[in-house]
C-alpha positions as CSV (number, residue, x, y, z in Angstrom):
1,X,57.1,58.2,20.1
2,X,53.9,56.4,19.3
3,X,55.1,53.1,20.5
4,X,56.3,54.5,23.8
5,X,53.0,56.3,24.5
6,X,50.7,53.3,23.7
7,X,50.9,51.4,27.0
8,X,50.2,54.6,29.0
9,X,47.2,55.4,26.8
10,X,45.8,51.9,27.3
11,X,46.3,52.3,31.0
12,X,44.6,55.6,31.0
13,X,41.6,54.3,29.1
14,X,41.2,51.3,31.5
15,X,41.4,53.7,34.5
16,X,38.6,55.8,32.9
17,X,36.5,52.7,32.3
18,X,37.0,51.5,35.9
19,X,36.2,54.9,37.2
20,X,32.9,54.9,35.2
21,X,32.0,51.5,36.5
22,X,32.8,52.6,40.0
23,X,30.5,55.6,39.6
24,X,27.6,53.3,38.7
25,X,25.3,52.1,41.4
26,X,25.1,48.4,42.4
27,X,21.8,48.0,40.6
28,X,23.0,49.5,37.4
29,X,26.1,47.2,37.4
30,X,23.9,44.1,37.8
31,X,21.7,45.2,35.0
32,X,24.7,45.8,32.8
33,X,26.1,42.4,33.5
34,X,22.7,40.7,33.0
35,X,22.3,42.4,29.6
36,X,25.7,41.1,28.5
37,X,25.0,37.6,29.7
38,X,21.4,37.5,28.5
39,X,22.0,38.6,24.9
40,X,23.4,35.3,23.6
41,X,20.7,33.2,25.5
42,X,17.9,35.4,24.1
43,X,19.2,34.8,20.6
44,X,19.3,31.1,21.2
45,X,15.7,31.2,22.6
46,X,14.4,33.1,19.7
47,X,16.0,30.6,17.3
48,X,14.5,27.7,19.3
49,X,11.0,29.4,19.3
50,X,11.2,29.9,15.6
51,X,12.1,26.3,14.9
52,X,9.5,25.2,17.5
53,X,6.8,27.2,15.6
54,X,7.8,25.5,12.4
55,X,7.5,22.2,14.2
56,X,4.0,23.0,15.5
57,X,2.8,23.9,12.0
58,X,4.2,20.7,10.6
59,X,2.6,18.7,13.4
60,X,-0.7,20.4,12.8
61,X,-0.4,19.7,9.1
62,X,0.3,16.0,9.8
63,X,-2.6,15.8,12.3
64,X,-4.9,17.4,9.7
65,X,-3.8,15.0,7.0
66,X,-4.2,12.0,9.4
67,X,-7.6,13.2,10.5
68,X,-8.7,13.7,6.9
69,X,-7.4,10.3,5.9
70,X,-9.3,8.8,8.9
71,X,-12.5,10.5,7.8
72,X,-12.1,9.3,4.3
73,X,-11.5,5.8,5.6
74,X,-14.5,5.9,7.9
75,X,-16.7,7.2,5.0
76,X,-15.4,4.4,2.7
77,X,-16.1,1.8,5.4
78,X,-19.7,3.2,5.9
79,X,-20.4,3.1,2.2
80,X,-19.0,-0.4,1.9
81,X,-21.2,-1.5,4.8
82,X,-24.2,0.2,3.1
83,X,-23.6,-1.6,-0.1
84,X,-23.0,-4.9,1.7
85,X,-26.2,-4.5,3.8
86,X,-28.3,-3.6,0.8
87,X,-27.0,-6.6,-1.2
88,X,-27.7,-8.9,1.8
89,X,-31.2,-7.6,2.1
90,X,-31.9,-7.9,-1.6
91,X,-30.6,-11.5,-1.5
92,X,-32.8,-12.3,1.5
93,X,-35.8,-10.7,-0.2
94,X,-35.3,-12.5,-3.4
95,X,-35.0,-15.8,-1.6
96,X,-38.1,-15.2,0.4
97,X,-40.0,-14.2,-2.8
98,X,-38.9,-17.3,-4.6
99,X,-39.9,-19.6,-1.6
100,X,-43.2,-17.7,-1.2
101,X,-44.2,-18.1,-4.9
102,X,-42.7,-21.5,-5.8
103,X,-43.1,-23.8,-2.9
104,X,-46.2,-25.3,-1.2
105,X,-44.9,-24.2,2.2
106,X,-44.1,-20.7,1.0
107,X,-47.5,-20.2,-0.6
108,X,-49.2,-20.9,2.6
109,X,-47.1,-18.3,4.4
110,X,-46.9,-15.7,1.6
111,X,-43.9,-14.1,0.1
112,X,-43.5,-11.1,2.6
113,X,-43.5,-13.5,5.5
114,X,-40.9,-15.7,3.8
115,X,-38.8,-12.7,3.1
116,X,-38.9,-11.7,6.8
117,X,-37.9,-15.2,7.7
118,X,-34.9,-15.0,5.4
119,X,-33.9,-11.7,7.0
120,X,-34.1,-13.4,10.4
121,X,-32.0,-16.3,9.2
122,X,-29.4,-13.9,7.9
123,X,-29.3,-12.2,11.3
124,X,-28.8,-15.6,13.0
125,X,-25.7,-16.2,10.9
126,X,-22.7,-15.9,13.3
127,X,-20.5,-14.6,10.5
128,X,-22.8,-11.8,9.6
129,X,-22.9,-8.6,11.7
130,X,-25.9,-6.4,11.0
131,X,-25.6,-2.6,11.1
132,X,-29.0,-1.6,12.5
133,X,-28.6,2.1,11.6
134,X,-28.0,1.3,8.0
135,X,-30.8,-1.3,8.0
136,X,-33.2,1.3,9.4
137,X,-32.3,3.9,6.8
138,X,-32.8,1.3,4.0
139,X,-36.2,0.4,5.4
140,X,-37.3,4.0,5.3
141,X,-36.1,4.5,1.7
142,X,-37.8,1.4,0.3
143,X,-41.1,2.2,2.1
144,X,-41.0,5.7,0.7
145,X,-40.4,4.5,-2.8
146,X,-42.9,1.6,-2.6
147,X,-45.8,3.8,-1.5
148,X,-46.4,5.7,-4.8
149,X,-45.6,2.7,-6.9
150,X,-48.1,0.4,-5.3
151,X,-50.7,3.1,-5.2
152,X,-50.5,3.7,-9.0
153,X,-53.4,1.3,-9.3
154,X,-55.5,3.0,-6.6
155,X,-57.9,4.6,-9.1
156,X,-61.0,5.3,-7.0
157,X,-63.3,5.4,-10.0
158,X,-62.2,1.9,-11.1
159,X,-62.4,0.6,-7.6
160,X,-66.0,1.8,-7.3
161,X,-66.9,-0.7,-10.1
162,X,-65.9,-3.6,-7.9
163,X,-68.3,-2.7,-5.1
164,X,-70.6,-5.6,-5.5
165,X,-67.8,-8.1,-6.1
166,X,-65.2,-7.4,-3.3
167,X,-65.5,-3.9,-2.0
168,X,-68.4,-4.7,0.4
169,X,-66.6,-7.9,1.7
170,X,-63.4,-5.9,2.1
171,X,-65.2,-3.2,4.1
172,X,-66.7,-5.9,6.3
173,X,-63.3,-7.5,6.9
174,X,-61.8,-4.1,7.7
175,X,-64.5,-3.4,10.3
176,X,-63.8,-6.9,11.8
177,X,-60.1,-6.1,12.1
178,X,-60.8,-2.7,13.7
179,X,-63.3,-4.3,16.1
180,X,-60.8,-7.0,17.0
181,X,-58.0,-4.5,17.6
182,X,-60.3,-2.3,19.7
183,X,-61.3,-5.2,21.9
184,X,-57.6,-6.4,22.3
185,X,-56.4,-2.9,23.1
186,X,-59.1,-2.3,25.7
187,X,-58.5,-5.7,27.4
188,X,-54.7,-5.9,27.4
189,X,-52.9,-2.7,26.4
190,X,-52.0,-0.9,29.6
191,X,-48.6,0.5,28.5
192,X,-49.2,3.8,26.7
193,X,-46.1,3.2,24.5
194,X,-47.7,0.2,22.9
195,X,-51.0,1.9,21.9
196,X,-49.5,3.7,18.8
197,X,-48.0,0.4,17.8
198,X,-51.4,-1.3,18.0
199,X,-52.7,1.4,15.6
200,X,-49.8,0.6,13.2
201,X,-50.7,-3.1,13.3
202,X,-54.3,-2.2,12.5
203,X,-53.0,-0.3,9.5
204,X,-50.9,-3.3,8.4
205,X,-53.8,-5.7,8.6
206,X,-56.1,-3.4,6.5
207,X,-53.4,-2.2,4.1
208,X,-49.8,-3.5,4.0
209,X,-46.3,-2.8,5.1
210,X,-46.3,0.7,3.6
211,X,-49.2,1.7,5.9
212,X,-47.5,0.1,8.9
213,X,-44.3,2.2,8.5
214,X,-46.3,5.4,7.6
215,X,-48.4,5.0,10.8
216,X,-45.3,4.3,12.9
217,X,-43.6,7.5,11.6
218,X,-46.8,9.6,12.0
219,X,-47.2,8.4,15.7
220,X,-43.5,8.4,16.6
221,X,-43.0,4.7,17.2
222,X,-39.4,3.8,17.8
223,X,-37.5,1.5,15.4
224,X,-37.1,-1.2,18.1
225,X,-40.9,-1.3,18.7
226,X,-41.5,-1.4,15.0
227,X,-39.4,-4.5,14.7
228,X,-41.1,-6.0,17.8
229,X,-44.6,-5.4,16.3
230,X,-43.6,-7.1,13.1
231,X,-42.2,-10.1,14.9
232,X,-45.5,-10.6,16.8
233,X,-47.6,-10.0,13.7
234,X,-45.6,-12.4,11.6
235,X,-45.6,-15.1,14.2
236,X,-49.4,-15.0,14.1
237,X,-49.3,-14.7,10.3
238,X,-47.7,-18.1,10.3
239,X,-50.9,-19.4,11.8
240,X,-53.3,-17.2,9.8
241,X,-52.3,-18.1,6.2
242,X,-52.5,-21.9,6.5
243,X,-55.9,-21.6,8.2
244,X,-57.3,-19.3,5.5
245,X,-56.0,-21.8,2.8
246,X,-57.9,-24.5,4.7
247,X,-61.1,-22.4,4.7
248,X,-60.7,-21.8,1.0
249,X,-60.8,-25.5,0.3
250,X,-64.5,-25.5,0.9
251,X,-65.0,-23.5,-2.3
252,X,-62.5,-25.2,-4.8
253,X,-63.9,-25.2,-8.3
254,X,-63.2,-27.8,-11.0
255,X,-61.5,-26.4,-14.0
256,X,-61.1,-27.6,-17.5
257,X,-58.0,-27.3,-19.7
258,X,-59.3,-24.2,-21.5
259,X,-59.6,-22.3,-18.3
260,X,-56.0,-23.3,-17.2
261,X,-54.6,-22.0,-20.5
262,X,-56.5,-18.7,-20.2
263,X,-55.2,-18.3,-16.7
264,X,-51.6,-19.0,-17.7
265,X,-51.9,-16.5,-20.6
266,X,-53.1,-13.6,-18.5
267,X,-51.4,-10.4,-19.6
268,X,-49.1,-9.1,-17.0
269,X,-46.2,-7.8,-19.2
270,X,-44.8,-4.3,-19.1
271,X,-42.0,-2.6,-21.0
272,X,-39.0,-0.6,-20.0
273,X,-40.9,2.6,-21.0
274,X,-43.6,1.6,-18.5
275,X,-40.9,1.2,-15.8
276,X,-39.5,4.7,-16.7
277,X,-42.9,6.2,-16.5
278,X,-43.6,4.6,-13.2
279,X,-40.3,5.7,-11.7
280,X,-40.7,9.3,-13.0
281,X,-44.2,9.5,-11.4
282,X,-42.9,8.1,-8.2
283,X,-40.0,10.6,-7.9
284,X,-42.4,13.5,-8.8
285,X,-44.9,12.5,-6.1
286,X,-42.1,12.1,-3.5
287,X,-40.7,15.5,-4.3
288,X,-44.1,17.2,-4.1
289,X,-44.8,15.3,-0.8
290,X,-41.5,16.5,0.7
291,X,-42.3,20.1,-0.1
292,X,-45.8,19.8,1.3
293,X,-44.6,18.0,4.4
294,X,-42.1,20.8,5.1
295,X,-44.8,23.4,4.5
296,X,-47.2,21.8,7.0
297,X,-44.5,21.2,9.6
298,X,-43.9,25.0,9.8
299,X,-47.7,25.5,10.4
300,X,-48.1,22.6,12.8
301,X,-45.6,23.5,15.5
302,X,-43.9,20.5,17.1
303,X,-44.7,18.1,14.3
304,X,-41.7,17.0,12.3
305,X,-41.9,16.8,8.6
306,X,-40.8,13.2,8.5
307,X,-44.0,12.2,10.4
308,X,-46.1,13.9,7.7
309,X,-44.2,12.7,4.7
310,X,-45.7,9.2,4.0
311,X,-49.3,10.1,4.8
312,X,-49.0,13.1,2.3
313,X,-47.4,10.8,-0.2
314,X,-50.3,8.4,0.1
315,X,-52.8,11.2,-0.5
316,X,-50.9,12.5,-3.6
317,X,-50.5,9.0,-5.0
318,X,-54.3,8.3,-4.7
319,X,-55.2,11.6,-6.3
320,X,-52.6,11.1,-9.1
321,X,-53.9,7.6,-9.8
322,X,-57.5,8.7,-9.9
323,X,-57.2,11.8,-12.1
324,X,-54.4,10.6,-14.5
325,X,-55.8,7.1,-14.9
326,X,-52.6,5.3,-15.7
327,X,-52.4,2.5,-18.3
328,X,-52.5,-1.0,-17.0
329,X,-48.9,-1.7,-18.1
330,X,-47.7,1.3,-16.0
331,X,-49.7,0.1,-13.0
332,X,-48.2,-3.4,-13.5
333,X,-44.7,-2.0,-13.6
334,X,-45.3,0.1,-10.5
335,X,-46.9,-2.8,-8.6
336,X,-44.0,-5.2,-9.6
337,X,-41.3,-2.8,-8.4
338,X,-43.3,-1.8,-5.3
339,X,-43.7,-5.4,-4.3
340,X,-40.0,-6.1,-4.8
341,X,-39.3,-3.1,-2.5
342,X,-41.8,-4.4,0.1
343,X,-40.0,-7.7,0.1
344,X,-36.8,-5.8,1.0
345,X,-38.7,-4.0,3.7
346,X,-39.8,-7.2,5.3
347,X,-36.3,-8.7,5.0
348,X,-34.9,-5.6,6.8
349,X,-37.6,-6.1,9.5
350,X,-36.4,-9.7,9.9
351,X,-32.8,-8.6,10.0
352,X,-33.4,-6.0,12.7
353,X,-36.0,-7.9,14.7
354,X,-35.3,-9.2,18.2
355,X,-35.3,-13.0,18.6
356,X,-38.7,-14.7,17.9
357,X,-38.8,-16.0,21.5
358,X,-39.3,-12.3,22.6
359,X,-42.7,-12.4,21.1
360,X,-43.7,-14.9,23.9
361,X,-41.5,-13.5,26.7
362,X,-41.3,-9.7,26.2
363,X,-44.2,-7.3,25.7
364,X,-46.9,-9.9,26.5
365,X,-49.5,-7.2,26.3
366,X,-48.7,-6.7,22.6
367,X,-48.9,-10.5,22.0
368,X,-52.3,-10.7,23.7
369,X,-53.6,-7.8,21.7
370,X,-52.5,-9.3,18.4
371,X,-53.9,-12.7,19.4
372,X,-57.3,-11.2,20.1
373,X,-57.3,-9.3,16.9
374,X,-56.4,-12.3,14.8
375,X,-58.8,-14.6,16.7
376,X,-61.8,-12.4,16.1
377,X,-60.8,-11.9,12.5
378,X,-60.4,-15.7,11.8
379,X,-63.7,-16.5,13.6
380,X,-65.5,-13.9,11.5
381,X,-64.2,-14.9,8.1
382,X,-64.4,-18.6,8.8
383,X,-67.8,-18.9,10.4
384,X,-69.8,-15.7,10.5
385,X,-69.3,-14.3,7.0
386,X,-67.5,-17.1,5.3
387,X,-67.5,-17.0,1.5
388,X,-64.9,-16.9,-1.4
389,X,-65.2,-13.1,-1.5
390,X,-64.6,-12.7,2.2
391,X,-61.5,-14.9,2.2
392,X,-60.0,-13.0,-0.7
393,X,-60.8,-9.7,0.9
394,X,-59.2,-10.9,4.1
395,X,-56.1,-11.8,2.2
396,X,-56.1,-8.4,0.6
397,X,-56.1,-6.8,4.1
398,X,-53.7,-9.1,5.9
399,X,-51.3,-9.8,3.1
400,X,-51.9,-7.0,0.5
401,X,-53.0,-6.9,-3.1
402,X,-50.3,-9.3,-4.5
403,X,-51.0,-11.9,-1.8
404,X,-54.8,-11.7,-2.3
405,X,-54.3,-12.1,-6.1
406,X,-52.0,-15.1,-5.6
407,X,-54.5,-16.6,-3.2
408,X,-57.4,-16.2,-5.7
409,X,-55.2,-17.6,-8.4
410,X,-54.1,-20.6,-6.3
411,X,-57.7,-21.4,-5.5
412,X,-58.6,-20.9,-9.3
413,X,-61.0,-18.1,-8.6
414,X,-60.1,-16.3,-11.8
415,X,-62.9,-13.8,-11.6
416,X,-61.6,-12.5,-8.3
417,X,-58.0,-11.9,-9.2
418,X,-58.4,-8.4,-10.6
419,X,-60.9,-7.2,-7.9
420,X,-58.5,-8.6,-5.3
421,X,-55.8,-6.2,-6.5
422,X,-58.2,-3.3,-6.6
423,X,-59.5,-3.7,-3.1
424,X,-56.0,-4.3,-1.9
425,X,-55.2,-0.9,-3.2
426,X,-58.2,0.4,-1.3
427,X,-56.5,-0.9,1.9
428,X,-53.2,0.7,0.9
429,X,-55.0,4.0,0.2
430,X,-57.0,4.4,3.5
431,X,-55.4,2.1,6.1
432,X,-53.0,4.8,7.4
433,X,-55.8,7.3,8.0
434,X,-58.0,4.7,9.6
435,X,-55.1,3.8,11.9
436,X,-54.5,7.4,12.9
437,X,-58.2,7.8,13.8
438,X,-58.1,4.5,15.7
439,X,-55.1,5.7,17.8
440,X,-57.2,8.6,19.1
441,X,-59.7,6.1,20.6
442,X,-57.4,3.8,22.3
């Protein structure tokens, strides 16, 4: 019975299904068919989207890993360039210092000028490619470190005792430099951009390289113009130092063997403890100067703290040296390290400087200004006020304390060696502020 009724029941159910479909409207039938055909494809699409999402995450992870690796590689390349540039500048500075202190030619030019020449020779090497950004940052670091170290000997009470020996001649020479710079600026400087640079050159020729960079920072002189100013100044220094040595031959003294032995045995030693003390004082002064510069930059709107940093460090260094009255060994240690840093500063200036020919083809206004300043200076020290003291004081201004002491020692003026260092520190102490005042008049 069951088997005989099965076909009829199937037929009946199919008729009922057909009847139900027939009762549907055309739109409902289409929707039903679409649902049946869409179900497998939607499942496939969902699976594809899921796997695609996994792929995107993997790709993002790979890109992040690759980017991180690239950043690490870039950082490693930057640090290797930094180390290589620092080592190159130290080599150029050491070579320049050796030539300046141990050869007849170098002694006539001075160690800093020779170091700048070595930096320029390094730049001319076709194999070497200088990174100017790294070179500029190294220059700022060494100038900041050198300022408190060199000024550890700027004890104003001790300097006052040298007034009759070299302080009066030094003040005379400083006024001659300012007068020569003022005449040169009024006659030749028409470009407003060069006037702050002229003030920086005044600072350098009364003090030293630390005053030059401090004035440039305070007046917002660009790194390119800083290098251009040093190129012009050092081209004229090549002429200045030999002429001053010739002027000094008028006053050569005869020495006996005893004086030579005493000169060779002059105490200039210092210990590692003195070096540690000098470094500790330096970092303390720099930290205090940074805090003070940040404080004043919030009060003086529009003035960046970096422009105030070195002038404030100069003031703190002078006050510290005056009131703490460091031992001579600590002063010797600070002066030695500071001079080494200044050699690196001049080597970096040579490395980043434009070709020497630019001093005679570009920025002729700056060249004429510097020529006027040096010409008036040389005429005054050679003919108007010529004496041993004036020549040593001139060296203390143009070349710095170490250059003036080396000049006095080379001419065997033993009694002027210590005063030369003291008045050189006077220049380092006040040249920046003199230059800032000068800039307001030109």
